[in-house]
Steps between C-alpha positions, in 0.01 A plus 500: 500500500862406463700504180763232449854617434601268216850649465590389851349155442695453175822620667445245778449218253813602308700500824382147582603382153842665535548339843415155363734544203777610736438198724516248217803674347683478832393136528705425190801690637492348850672179397812698403512695826753432775226524764160424346321500838602857577419604145149363523442655841571837342298423187206379708507815710504724195229309315284488813532874557423585137211253495353646819526856374340404170211321673435811710509711182246272333267509801522878535444542126192277507355683799544825310429854600179689565353685206 
């Protein structure tokens, strides 16, 4: 039997929420940037990396560990 690790799942969900907030916050700033394309390439890379790590954390937390 495996026991779910809810702390890791909750941390993954919080990271996804933080990444989305960061994305939408940067969306409001991009219009004032000198180079919005480069800004959003960087923002997209960061949000994608954080989102990927958080999805892996959620999956690993739901799989759990052996008891």
